[in-house]
N, C-alpha and C positions, 0 to 999 in steps of 0.2 A: 683601394681595391674596387670600390663601387664605381668610381670614375672609369676605371679600366673596363669593367663589365659593360657599362653604359656606352662607352665609345667603341666597343668591339664591332657591333653591326655597321657603324659608319666606316670603320677601318676596312672591313671586308668589302663594303660597297665601293669604296675608293680604289682598293686594290683591283677588284674585278673590272671596274670602269676603266682604269688605266691600262690593264692588260688588253681589253677589247679594243680600246682606241688605238693602242700602239700596234696590235696585231693587224688592224685594218690597213696599216702602212707597210706591209711586209715587202712590197716591191721597192721601197725606198731604203736608203741608208738612214738609220735612226741614230740621232745624237741625243743622249740623255744628259742634260746639264743640271748639276746641283746648283744651288744658289749661294748659301752661306759659305764663305771662305773659298769659294770656287770662282763664281763670277762677281760676287759682291765682297767688298772688304768689310766683313761683319764684326770682327773682334773689336775694333775701336768703338763701335756702337754700344757694346756691352760695357766697355771701360768708361766711356765719356757720357753716355746717356742712360745710365742705370735708373735715373729717377723719372724718365719719360715713359709714356704709355707705349705699348707694343707698336701701335700704329705710327706714332711719331718716331720711334726708334727705327722701324723698318723703312719709313720714308726718308730717313737720313742717310741710308746706306749709299756708299760710293760703288759704282760699277767699275771693275777693273777695265781699263781702256782697251788693253789687248784682247781681253775676252769679248768685249763688246764688238770689236772689229771682226774677230774670228766668227762669232755668231752671225753677224751681218753677211759676211762672205759665204758662209755655209748656207744661209737662207736663200741666197740667189739661185742655187741649183734646184730645179724641180725634182731631182733625185734624192734630195736630202729632206728629212723631217726633223725639226728641232723640237724637243720636248723638255720642259723644265720639271724636274722631279725633286722635291725638297722635303726634308723632315722638319716640320714646324708644327706649332699648335694649329688646329683647324681654324681657330678664330683669326689667324693671319691671312687667310685666303684672299679676302677682298683687298687689303692693303698691299699684299704682295703682287697681285695682278695689277693694281694701280702703279706700283713701283716699276714693274716691267713696262707698262704703257708709257710712263713718264720718260723711260729711256728708249722709246721708239719701237717697242715690241707689242704690237696689238695681237694678242694671243687668243686662240679659240679655246673652248672647254676641253678639247682633246690634245692640247699642247701644254697643259699645266696641271700638275697634281701635287697636292700636299698630303704627306703621310705623317703620322705621329712620331715614328721612330725610324732610325736609319735601317734597322733590320727589315722593315717593311719594304724599303726600296729594293733590298736584295731579293726578297720574295717575288717582287714584280719582275726584276731582271732575270731571275732564274726561270720564271714562267715564260719569258719572251725569247731568251737568247737562241734557242734552237729554231724558232720559227721565223726569225728575221733574216733578211738578206745579209745585212751587216749592222751590228749594234755597237755603238761607241758610247762608253760611259765615262763622263768627265765629272769626277766627284772626289774631293779631298778626304771624305769620310773622317772629318775631325769634329771635335766639340770642345767647348771651353769649360773647364772646371771652375767652380766658385773661387778657387785660389788664383785664377787667372792663367793657369797652365793649359796649353793646347794639347789635347789628347787625340789619339787616332784610334778608331775602331779596328784594331789589328785583325780580329777574327773575320770581320767583314771584308777587309782588304785581301786576306788570304783566299776567301771564297771567290772574290772577283778575279784574282790572279789565276786561280784554278780554272774558272770558266773561260778566261782569256786563252788558255792553252788549247781550247777547242776551236780556235780560229774564227768563229763567227762573232765573237765579242772581243773588243779591244778596250782595255781599261786604262784610263789615265788618272793616276792618283796624285797625292799631294806633291811628290817630288817633281813630276812632269808639269803640274799646274804652276807651282812656284817658279820652276825653271823657265816656263813660257812667259809668265807675267813679268818677271824681273830680269829677263834676258835683254841685253842691250841691243 
């Protein structure tokens, strides 16, 4: 409980910073990419590297090749803004930025945001979706239970699907992501 109280100001700060940074790009099509299990093959890192530090685990992640190519293509257009929005511990900030850089993405401070929980991403998206020209959210919204079972944040997926009905937001979830990654 104390940790949650102490991290609350940082959570609000990051949320507001993300909203302001993204709102400044309202003339662009904005693509919000999650990292874990969306552009990075994260599950094996939990299974195979459970004894490693968080920094070593994150640096070991594989980038899905098709996602890497997609982001590269999208970045070529000046009308597109790519933003990485991920739910991880705040201490993963530096190593995650380095991981992106190692894969050729030299990102600025307004292109990368870490939040503590997946519902924080939804709060940011809700605050943005009406002000953006077009907002694309690419996020599997999954997590790995201690038992090794992959779970989906079903309530958050429902919220994004409802927002998608308003036409300014397009949500690509786990089915679309897996279909894209593993399609021949």
